[in-house]
N, C-alpha and C positions, 0 to 999 in steps of 0.2 A: 314657435317652435319649429315648424316646417319650413324649408326653402321655399316650396312650392304649395301651400293649402288648398284644396278643393272646396272646403267648406269653412265659413267663419260665422261662429255663432256671437252677436252682441246683445248685450242685457243693459238697456238704459245706457246706450253710449251718449246722448245727448245731455246727460245731468253735467251743469258746472261747464258748459262750452258757450262761448259767446257766438253771435251770427257768422262771423267771418271762420270760426273753426268749426261750426257746422257745415257752412258750405264746403269747406275744405274736405272734411268727412265725408258728405255726400259725394263729392267728385272724385275721392278714392275708391267709395263703394261703385259707382257706376262703373269705374275700369277695372273692377276685380272681375275675373274670368270663371270664377266658380260660384258656387252657392252662398245666398247670403241668409241666416235666419237673422231677425231683427226684433226685440221687444223695446218698444217705446210709447211713452204717452206724449210727443210730440208731432202732432198732426201734420204741420209744415213738412215736417222730415220724412215722415211715414208716406205721407200721399207724393211727394215727390221723387221717393225710390222705389216704392213697393206696388207693383200690379195684381198682386193676392194679399188679402188679410185675411187671417186666421182670430177671431176674436171669440172669448170665452165671454158669455153674459149668462148670468142666472144660471151657471152651472152646465150651459150648454155652448157647444161650438160651432159658430158660426164661418161659411166662409163668403168672403164678398171679392169680386174683382173689379180691381181700379184701372182705368184707363190712364197711361203717361202718355203725355205730349212728347 
């Protein structure tokens, strides 16, 4: 909608994508200069891209930091 968005929210963007499409999406996300809010149940994808995880477990929000190589 915008020519230059500063925040992108992705809710389960990995659904129905093959590995090649996942890699392409991950590359595009890493090149994006703004903020990303990502909701996914695909650990490989999340761990590759996110250095901070907010996880809701048992009705409680937990923040976890993740090192990205």
